[in-house]
Z-matrix of the N, CA and C atoms (Angstrom, degrees):
N
C 1 1.456
C 2 1.522 1 114.45
N 3 1.268 2 113.96 1 0.15
C 4 1.518 3 118.93 2 -179.65
C 5 1.548 4 110.65 3 -61.21
N 6 1.327 5 119.34 4 -33.22
C 7 1.450 6 122.59 5 178.29
C 8 1.516 7 110.42 6 -62.67
N 9 1.350 8 115.54 7 -37.06
C 10 1.477 9 118.69 8 179.67
C 11 1.510 10 108.51 9 -72.92
N 12 1.318 11 120.22 10 -39.50
C 13 1.443 12 122.07 11 -179.60
C 14 1.586 13 110.58 12 -62.70
N 15 1.366 14 114.38 13 -32.59
C 16 1.436 15 116.69 14 177.91
C 17 1.543 16 112.65 15 -66.29
N 18 1.270 17 115.46 16 -23.97
C 19 1.494 18 120.73 17 -179.91
C 20 1.525 19 114.27 18 -88.53
N 21 1.294 20 115.66 19 -8.71
C 22 1.541 21 122.56 20 177.59
C 23 1.540 22 105.00 21 -93.47
N 24 1.322 23 114.19 22 118.51
C 25 1.483 24 121.06 23 -178.43
C 26 1.531 25 111.69 24 -81.55
N 27 1.321 26 118.56 25 133.90
C 28 1.422 27 122.87 26 175.28
C 29 1.544 28 109.28 27 -92.00
N 30 1.311 29 116.29 28 127.88
C 31 1.463 30 122.45 29 178.48
C 32 1.557 31 107.90 30 -115.20
N 33 1.321 32 118.25 31 101.18
C 34 1.477 33 119.34 32 -178.63
C 35 1.553 34 110.09 33 -68.95
N 36 1.375 35 112.22 34 147.17
C 37 1.449 36 122.77 35 173.64
C 38 1.524 37 112.45 36 62.11
N 39 1.347 38 118.33 37 34.36
C 40 1.427 39 121.74 38 173.09
C 41 1.532 40 110.44 39 -131.05
N 42 1.306 41 120.32 40 132.83
C 43 1.446 42 128.26 41 5.66
C 44 1.538 43 115.05 42 -83.54
N 45 1.359 44 114.87 43 -3.66
C 46 1.466 45 119.45 44 173.54
C 47 1.527 46 110.10 45 -144.78
N 48 1.371 47 114.04 46 164.53
C 49 1.458 48 119.13 47 -176.76
C 50 1.530 49 110.82 48 -57.27
N 51 1.344 50 112.86 49 137.81
C 52 1.438 51 119.55 50 178.16
C 53 1.515 52 114.46 51 95.00
N 54 1.288 53 118.08 52 -13.59
C 55 1.510 54 123.07 53 179.32
C 56 1.485 55 111.05 54 -95.33
N 57 1.309 56 119.70 55 136.17
C 58 1.456 57 123.67 56 170.80
C 59 1.500 58 107.28 57 -105.19
N 60 1.339 59 114.94 58 110.32
C 61 1.460 60 121.17 59 -177.92
C 62 1.573 61 108.07 60 -83.77
N 63 1.310 62 115.54 61 127.39
C 64 1.475 63 120.04 62 176.05
C 65 1.534 64 109.00 63 -91.61
N 66 1.320 65 113.46 64 103.87
C 67 1.460 66 121.87 65 -174.02
C 68 1.529 67 113.01 66 -89.38
N 69 1.331 68 115.44 67 114.42
C 70 1.426 69 120.76 68 -175.83
C 71 1.508 70 113.47 69 -84.80
N 72 1.362 71 117.12 70 -7.18
C 73 1.468 72 118.38 71 -176.74
C 74 1.525 73 113.82 72 -60.91
N 75 1.311 74 114.73 73 -33.58
C 76 1.473 75 120.37 74 177.05
C 77 1.514 76 112.16 75 -67.69
N 78 1.363 77 117.19 76 -31.44
C 79 1.465 78 120.16 77 177.12
C 80 1.498 79 112.36 78 -77.65
N 81 1.337 80 119.44 79 -40.70
C 82 1.419 81 118.96 80 -177.62
C 83 1.543 82 116.67 81 -77.06
N 84 1.329 83 113.64 82 -16.99
C 85 1.516 84 114.23 83 176.59
C 86 1.536 85 111.28 84 -80.29
N 87 1.334 86 116.68 85 -12.21
C 88 1.458 87 119.88 86 177.88
C 89 1.530 88 107.04 87 -95.00
N 90 1.346 89 118.69 88 116.40
C 91 1.485 90 121.63 89 -177.60
C 92 1.529 91 113.31 90 -55.22
N 93 1.324 92 118.17 91 -44.51
C 94 1.489 93 121.34 92 -177.88
C 95 1.521 94 111.07 93 -63.54
N 96 1.309 95 116.39 94 -42.15
C 97 1.500 96 119.46 95 -179.71
C 98 1.557 97 110.04 96 -69.01
N 99 1.296 98 117.04 97 -43.58
C 100 1.480 99 120.89 98 -179.54
C 101 1.539 100 107.31 99 -61.80
N 102 1.320 101 118.81 100 -39.43
C 103 1.476 102 121.60 101 177.03
C 104 1.500 103 111.27 102 -63.58
N 105 1.330 104 116.77 103 -44.96
C 106 1.500 105 120.17 104 178.37
C 107 1.533 106 111.55 105 -57.99
N 108 1.304 107 114.36 106 -44.16
C 109 1.492 108 119.34 107 -179.26
C 110 1.522 109 110.86 108 -61.19
N 111 1.361 110 115.00 109 -54.01
C 112 1.474 111 119.13 110 -176.78
C 113 1.534 112 109.24 111 -64.16
N 114 1.332 113 121.34 112 -43.71
C 115 1.429 114 124.13 113 179.57
C 116 1.546 115 111.51 114 -60.15
N 117 1.302 116 115.63 115 -39.79
C 118 1.477 117 119.98 116 179.32
C 119 1.525 118 110.62 117 -59.88
N 120 1.360 119 115.77 118 -50.77
C 121 1.434 120 120.91 119 -177.54
C 122 1.535 121 108.92 120 -63.89
N 123 1.268 122 118.81 121 -48.67
C 124 1.451 123 122.86 122 179.82
C 125 1.511 124 110.85 123 -57.24
N 126 1.328 125 117.69 124 -45.96
C 127 1.460 126 120.69 125 -178.84
C 128 1.535 127 111.50 126 -61.30
N 129 1.327 128 116.82 127 -38.26
C 130 1.455 129 121.06 128 179.68
C 131 1.554 130 112.89 129 -65.23
N 132 1.327 131 118.01 130 -28.40
C 133 1.432 132 120.17 131 -173.67
C 134 1.512 133 115.26 132 -119.08
N 135 1.334 134 116.84 133 6.64
C 136 1.482 135 120.92 134 -175.15
C 137 1.492 136 114.72 135 -59.98
N 138 1.347 137 120.45 136 -26.29
C 139 1.412 138 123.54 137 -177.77
C 140 1.554 139 114.40 138 -102.14
N 141 1.338 140 115.43 139 13.16
C 142 1.462 141 120.86 140 -176.27
C 143 1.537 142 115.12 141 -95.16
N 144 1.307 143 117.01 142 7.45
C 145 1.512 144 122.18 143 178.46
C 146 1.540 145 110.25 144 49.30
N 147 1.305 146 113.38 145 61.11
C 148 1.465 147 122.37 146 179.47
C 149 1.546 148 110.09 147 -78.06
N 150 1.304 149 117.55 148 131.19
C 151 1.485 150 121.94 149 173.48
C 152 1.520 151 112.74 150 -91.76
N 153 1.347 152 113.83 151 -38.69
C 154 1.453 153 121.94 152 -175.81
C 155 1.524 154 111.82 153 -138.97
N 156 1.304 155 116.80 154 148.01
C 157 1.446 156 120.97 155 165.11
C 158 1.491 157 108.66 156 -110.39
N 159 1.358 158 115.55 157 129.51
C 160 1.477 159 119.59 158 177.70
C 161 1.513 160 107.33 159 -108.93
N 162 1.285 161 114.70 160 131.29
C 163 1.478 162 121.51 161 178.68
C 164 1.500 163 110.86 162 -113.45
N 165 1.366 164 116.63 163 136.12
C 166 1.450 165 122.31 164 177.28
C 167 1.503 166 110.64 165 -85.62
N 168 1.339 167 114.90 166 130.23
C 169 1.478 168 121.94 167 178.30
C 170 1.499 169 111.98 168 -49.96
N 171 1.219 170 121.63 169 137.07
C 172 1.432 171 129.32 170 -9.62
C 173 1.522 172 110.42 171 -107.12
N 174 1.301 173 117.33 172 -27.53
C 175 1.500 174 120.10 173 -173.34
C 176 1.521 175 109.80 174 -75.82
N 177 1.276 176 119.51 175 -19.27
C 178 1.469 177 122.72 176 174.27
C 179 1.514 178 109.70 177 -66.94
N 180 1.375 179 117.76 178 -24.93
C 181 1.428 180 120.54 179 176.18
C 182 1.492 181 111.65 180 -67.73
N 183 1.345 182 115.05 181 -38.34
C 184 1.506 183 122.02 182 -178.05
C 185 1.493 184 110.74 183 -55.70
N 186 1.322 185 115.64 184 -43.46
C 187 1.447 186 119.07 185 -176.97
C 188 1.518 187 113.83 186 -94.61
N 189 1.324 188 116.51 187 -30.40
C 190 1.420 189 121.67 188 -175.91
C 191 1.559 190 114.08 189 -65.96
N 192 1.300 191 115.74 190 -42.40
C 193 1.469 192 118.76 191 179.28
C 194 1.517 193 114.60 192 -60.19
N 195 1.327 194 119.93 193 -50.03
C 196 1.474 195 119.41 194 178.86
C 197 1.504 196 113.86 195 -67.98
N 198 1.368 197 116.06 196 -28.80
C 199 1.456 198 119.37 197 175.56
C 200 1.570 199 108.77 198 -67.56
N 201 1.321 200 115.32 199 -45.89
C 202 1.473 201 119.51 200 178.27
C 203 1.526 202 110.31 201 -58.68
N 204 1.309 203 117.84 202 -45.93
C 205 1.441 204 122.37 203 -178.98
C 206 1.538 205 109.45 204 -60.29
N 207 1.304 206 116.53 205 -46.59
C 208 1.454 207 122.12 206 -179.69
C 209 1.488 208 114.33 207 -63.91
N 210 1.348 209 116.88 208 -34.08
C 211 1.467 210 121.59 209 177.78
C 212 1.537 211 113.81 210 -84.01
N 213 1.355 212 114.77 211 -11.01
C 214 1.437 213 119.62 212 177.47
C 215 1.514 214 109.85 213 77.66
N 216 1.333 215 119.37 214 38.44
C 217 1.442 216 120.94 215 -178.87
C 218 1.506 217 111.06 216 -136.34
N 219 1.308 218 115.99 217 174.71
C 220 1.503 219 120.29 218 -176.58
C 221 1.540 220 108.71 219 -83.30
N 222 1.347 221 110.28 220 170.20
C 223 1.467 222 121.47 221 -178.66
C 224 1.514 223 110.83 222 -120.49
N 225 1.283 224 117.67 223 136.90
C 226 1.497 225 124.76 224 179.15
C 227 1.518 226 107.49 225 -121.77
N 228 1.332 227 118.07 226 123.42
C 229 1.482 228 121.56 227 177.53
C 230 1.536 229 107.06 228 -84.50
N 231 1.328 230 115.51 229 136.38
C 232 1.464 231 122.30 230 168.36
C 233 1.500 232 106.44 231 -110.45
N 234 1.377 233 115.60 232 119.76
C 235 1.444 234 118.80 233 -166.56
C 236 1.530 235 113.18 234 -124.85
N 237 1.305 236 116.75 235 170.59
C 238 1.455 237 122.81 236 172.07
C 239 1.526 238 109.36 237 -73.71
N 240 1.341 239 117.94 238 157.58
C 241 1.450 240 119.88 239 -175.24
C 242 1.566 241 112.63 240 -56.35
N 243 1.349 242 112.92 241 142.24
C 244 1.465 243 118.29 242 175.11
C 245 1.550 244 116.36 243 85.84
N 246 1.339 245 116.75 244 0.47
C 247 1.450 246 121.33 245 -176.81
C 248 1.537 247 115.06 246 -95.59
N 249 1.367 248 114.92 247 -19.03
C 250 1.436 249 119.78 248 -178.84
C 251 1.498 250 110.85 249 -101.65
N 252 1.364 251 118.39 250 136.44
C 253 1.457 252 120.47 251 -168.61
C 254 1.557 253 116.65 252 -81.81
N 255 1.293 254 118.98 253 -14.82
C 256 1.480 255 122.45 254 -176.15
C 257 1.528 256 109.11 255 -108.54
N 258 1.325 257 114.92 256 -177.78
C 259 1.467 258 119.86 257 178.85
C 260 1.515 259 108.91 258 -60.02
N 261 1.353 260 114.83 259 136.69
C 262 1.491 261 119.69 260 -179.34
C 263 1.506 262 112.19 261 -123.31
N 264 1.307 263 112.84 262 164.66
C 265 1.485 264 120.74 263 164.51
C 266 1.519 265 104.36 264 -116.64
N 267 1.374 266 113.85 265 148.94
C 268 1.490 267 115.72 266 -176.03
C 269 1.534 268 109.43 267 -135.09
N 270 1.345 269 110.41 268 165.86
C 271 1.467 270 117.62 269 179.48
C 272 1.540 271 106.49 270 -142.88
N 273 1.319 272 115.71 271 126.94
C 274 1.441 273 123.89 272 178.52
C 275 1.509 274 110.31 273 -90.28
N 276 1.335 275 115.33 274 146.73
C 277 1.426 276 118.62 275 179.77
C 278 1.577 277 110.05 276 -145.75
N 279 1.306 278 114.45 277 160.11
C 280 1.489 279 120.05 278 -176.69
C 281 1.496 280 109.40 279 -83.48
N 282 1.332 281 114.78 280 140.76
C 283 1.438 282 125.16 281 169.53
C 284 1.539 283 106.30 282 -108.96
N 285 1.297 284 117.61 283 171.91
C 286 1.454 285 122.34 284 179.32
C 287 1.528 286 109.45 285 -58.38
N 288 1.379 287 117.36 286 -39.08
C 289 1.474 288 122.14 287 175.95
C 290 1.482 289 110.37 288 -131.09
N 291 1.323 290 117.68 289 80.04
C 292 1.453 291 122.10 290 177.97
C 293 1.494 292 112.51 291 121.83
N 294 1.356 293 113.17 292 -154.50
C 295 1.463 294 121.38 293 -177.68
C 296 1.514 295 110.06 294 -134.62
N 297 1.299 296 115.46 295 160.92
C 298 1.469 297 121.36 296 173.88
C 299 1.534 298 105.56 297 -142.79
N 300 1.367 299 114.63 298 178.73
C 301 1.440 300 120.18 299 -173.79
C 302 1.538 301 108.95 300 -150.28
N 303 1.319 302 116.32 301 145.48
C 304 1.452 303 121.90 302 174.01
C 305 1.528 304 107.06 303 -128.57
N 306 1.372 305 113.54 304 160.03
C 307 1.483 306 120.99 305 -177.03
C 308 1.501 307 113.38 306 -139.27
N 309 1.292 308 116.70 307 154.78
C 310 1.441 309 124.29 308 165.31
C 311 1.536 310 108.30 309 -131.27
N 312 1.339 311 116.64 310 159.79
C 313 1.459 312 119.05 311 173.05
C 314 1.510 313 108.52 312 -62.72
N 315 1.313 314 115.26 313 139.68
C 316 1.440 315 121.99 314 -179.74
C 317 1.548 316 113.37 315 -58.27
N 318 1.336 317 115.18 316 -32.61
C 319 1.461 318 120.38 317 -179.41
C 320 1.523 319 113.20 318 -101.19
N 321 1.336 320 117.64 319 19.94
C 322 1.478 321 120.44 320 -176.15
C 323 1.548 322 113.11 321 -69.31
N 324 1.320 323 115.50 322 -32.57
C 325 1.518 324 118.28 323 -175.09
C 326 1.498 325 109.06 324 -127.73
N 327 1.301 326 115.62 325 125.43
C 328 1.407 327 120.99 326 176.24
C 329 1.559 328 109.22 327 -77.92
N 330 1.331 329 116.24 328 147.26
C 331 1.444 330 122.45 329 -179.48
C 332 1.545 331 111.17 330 -49.87
N 333 1.329 332 117.05 331 129.59
C 334 1.448 333 121.71 332 173.26
C 335 1.612 334 111.29 333 88.21
N 336 1.268 335 117.18 334 -5.93
C 337 1.477 336 117.70 335 178.70
C 338 1.563 337 110.11 336 -73.97
N 339 1.291 338 116.26 337 147.63
C 340 1.462 339 122.52 338 -175.69
C 341 1.505 340 109.81 339 -100.15
N 342 1.317 341 114.07 340 127.44
C 343 1.515 342 120.19 341 -172.22
C 344 1.571 343 110.03 342 -123.17
N 345 1.310 344 111.13 343 131.27
C 346 1.488 345 121.50 344 170.35
C 347 1.470 346 111.36 345 -93.96
N 348 1.278 347 121.05 346 121.04
C 349 1.463 348 124.10 347 179.62
C 350 1.578 349 108.97 348 -94.67
N 351 1.323 350 113.75 349 133.82
C 352 1.479 351 121.14 350 -174.25
C 353 1.503 352 110.80 351 -128.56
N 354 1.314 353 119.45 352 131.79
C 355 1.435 354 123.53 353 165.22
C 356 1.517 355 111.09 354 -146.22
N 357 1.297 356 116.04 355 166.61
C 358 1.498 357 118.50 356 -175.98
C 359 1.491 358 110.64 357 -75.94
N 360 1.351 359 119.56 358 -34.75
C 361 1.506 360 122.04 359 -166.81
C 362 1.495 361 109.99 360 -140.53
N 363 1.316 362 115.20 361 135.74
C 364 1.471 363 121.57 362 168.75
C 365 1.551 364 104.72 363 -109.17
N 366 1.329 365 115.82 364 115.83
C 367 1.474 366 121.71 365 176.80
C 368 1.547 367 107.53 366 -114.48
N 369 1.276 368 118.15 367 -101.50
C 370 1.456 369 122.04 368 -179.46
C 371 1.522 370 112.82 369 -77.17
N 372 1.358 371 116.78 370 -18.73
C 373 1.425 372 120.15 371 174.69
C 374 1.557 373 117.33 372 92.23
N 375 1.288 374 115.94 373 -6.88
C 376 1.463 375 119.86 374 -176.42
C 377 1.531 376 114.39 375 -60.12
N 378 1.326 377 117.45 376 -48.18
C 379 1.451 378 121.66 377 -178.33
C 380 1.552 379 109.66 378 -65.83
N 381 1.328 380 116.94 379 -45.64
C 382 1.441 381 121.99 380 -176.08
C 383 1.535 382 110.39 381 -67.21
N 384 1.350 383 117.20 382 -39.96
C 385 1.453 384 119.21 383 178.78
C 386 1.552 385 110.00 384 -65.43
N 387 1.368 386 116.96 385 -39.84
C 388 1.462 387 118.02 386 177.48
C 389 1.512 388 111.84 387 -64.03
N 390 1.338 389 116.61 388 -39.82
C 391 1.493 390 121.19 389 179.16
C 392 1.510 391 109.15 390 -65.68
N 393 1.324 392 118.41 391 -38.92
C 394 1.428 393 122.11 392 178.39
C 395 1.542 394 110.66 393 -60.47
N 396 1.317 395 115.68 394 -45.78
C 397 1.461 396 121.23 395 -177.51
C 398 1.534 397 110.20 396 -65.97
N 399 1.371 398 117.59 397 -37.97
C 400 1.441 399 120.41 398 173.32
C 401 1.465 400 113.13 399 -57.05
N 402 1.303 401 116.44 400 -49.58
C 403 1.475 402 122.31 401 -179.96
C 404 1.495 403 111.60 402 -60.71
N 405 1.333 404 115.25 403 -43.24
C 406 1.490 405 118.60 404 -179.16
C 407 1.540 406 113.15 405 -69.16
N 408 1.332 407 118.96 406 -19.93
C 409 1.444 408 120.15 407 173.21
C 410 1.552 409 113.44 408 -60.39
N 411 1.345 410 114.40 409 -34.60
C 412 1.469 411 117.80 410 -172.76
C 413 1.560 412 113.84 411 -125.35
N 414 1.291 413 119.40 412 -10.15
C 415 1.460 414 122.12 413 -177.67
C 416 1.523 415 111.16 414 -147.58
N 417 1.296 416 114.95 415 -166.79
C 418 1.441 417 121.12 416 178.07
C 419 1.504 418 110.23 417 -109.38
N 420 1.279 419 117.78 418 125.47
C 421 1.472 420 122.62 419 178.59
C 422 1.524 421 107.45 420 -81.71
N 423 1.357 422 113.56 421 109.28
C 424 1.476 423 117.32 422 -175.11
C 425 1.547 424 114.47 423 -90.50
N 426 1.341 425 114.53 424 -17.36
C 427 1.489 426 118.67 425 -179.31
C 428 1.487 427 109.70 426 176.46
N 429 1.374 428 111.37 427 164.85
C 430 1.436 429 117.63 428 178.28
C 431 1.565 430 107.42 429 -135.74
N 432 1.324 431 116.02 430 131.85
C 433 1.482 432 118.24 431 -178.78
C 434 1.503 433 113.00 432 -129.78
N 435 1.349 434 115.96 433 136.38
C 436 1.454 435 121.30 434 176.91
C 437 1.480 436 109.50 435 -125.73
N 438 1.307 437 118.08 436 156.08
C 439 1.476 438 120.92 437 172.98
C 440 1.544 439 108.11 438 -84.36
N 441 1.340 440 116.38 439 -41.19
C 442 1.467 441 122.18 440 -174.02
C 443 1.521 442 108.15 441 -125.75
N 444 1.354 443 115.53 442 139.65
C 445 1.428 444 118.80 443 170.74
C 446 1.538 445 110.43 444 -130.24
N 447 1.324 446 116.43 445 129.92
C 448 1.433 447 122.11 446 177.51
C 449 1.510 448 107.30 447 -94.82
N 450 1.297 449 119.41 448 90.23
C 451 1.450 450 125.93 449 -167.46
C 452 1.509 451 112.82 450 -59.38
N 453 1.306 452 118.12 451 -39.47
C 454 1.425 453 121.97 452 -176.46
C 455 1.527 454 114.17 453 -60.61
N 456 1.362 455 116.50 454 -22.69
C 457 1.465 456 119.19 455 -179.68
C 458 1.538 457 114.71 456 -85.50
N 459 1.358 458 116.31 457 -2.72
C 460 1.453 459 123.16 458 170.81
C 461 1.589 460 113.10 459 59.65
N 462 1.328 461 117.20 460 29.50
C 463 1.446 462 118.57 461 -179.27
C 464 1.484 463 113.51 462 -63.26
N 465 1.333 464 118.03 463 -28.99
C 466 1.480 465 121.79 464 -178.89
C 467 1.542 466 111.19 465 -60.27
N 468 1.301 467 118.24 466 -26.76
C 469 1.420 468 122.58 467 -178.71
C 470 1.540 469 112.53 468 -66.66
N 471 1.285 470 116.77 469 -23.52
C 472 1.509 471 121.92 470 179.01
C 473 1.525 472 112.17 471 -82.65
N 474 1.330 473 118.07 472 -13.62
C 475 1.427 474 121.36 473 -173.04
C 476 1.514 475 109.57 474 -91.82
N 477 1.375 476 116.10 475 156.02
C 478 1.474 477 118.95 476 179.90
C 479 1.543 478 111.97 477 -55.74
N 480 1.308 479 116.46 478 131.67
C 481 1.468 480 120.48 479 -175.92
C 482 1.530 481 113.60 480 -73.44
N 483 1.354 482 115.35 481 -24.90
C 484 1.481 483 120.88 482 -174.61
C 485 1.572 484 111.39 483 -90.95
N 486 1.296 485 116.96 484 7.99
C 487 1.465 486 119.99 485 -176.93
C 488 1.515 487 107.29 486 -112.93
N 489 1.371 488 117.23 487 133.07
C 490 1.445 489 120.74 488 177.25
C 491 1.536 490 109.95 489 -62.43
N 492 1.334 491 114.35 490 126.63
C 493 1.462 492 121.12 491 179.73
C 494 1.510 493 107.86 492 -130.75
N 495 1.390 494 113.22 493 127.65
C 496 1.426 495 120.75 494 178.63
C 497 1.479 496 112.80 495 -123.65
N 498 1.346 497 116.67 496 155.96
C 499 1.422 498 122.21 497 172.03
C 500 1.529 499 106.07 498 -143.24
N 501 1.294 500 118.44 499 144.47
C 502 1.473 501 120.32 500 -174.33
C 503 1.543 502 113.23 501 -91.54
N 504 1.323 503 116.67 502 -45.12
C 505 1.448 504 121.35 503 179.73
C 506 1.486 505 110.67 504 -115.43
N 507 1.316 506 118.01 505 114.40
C 508 1.458 507 123.39 506 179.87
C 509 1.480 508 113.11 507 -101.71
N 510 1.333 509 115.22 508 131.33
C 511 1.473 510 120.69 509 176.02
C 512 1.491 511 109.59 510 -118.32
């Protein structure tokens, strides 16, 4: 996976001093790298009988849609409050300084359907854990996939232990 890491640009001191932002825009603009990322995730979950791929706003959409297409299943957006037009269910989660919330349509997942959760980055795990709980309220969480994992932040510890979780580039 070192070739993928070479395509992810490091931006020092963004969004604040002391943070190294892992910028995926350099990876997704390169067709070969984008294909490697999507193929990796698809290959990891191709035998899991996935009904839907859920992507977390907004970068989870970038990877979630082509994964859903490749797996031959539907896509479900998980969004910030007020962005979805129909009745929603929501989950609040802790941030470093405060709280945030994500939502899905109440009727997005039929009971018993298997859902693969996708996002670009696993850091502290708050957003992914909240999304996993949302999915588990109405369906079955079949797996979780990330392009990047910041291992030192221990985000994986917040995720369900009994669910297959993968990340392609670990820092």
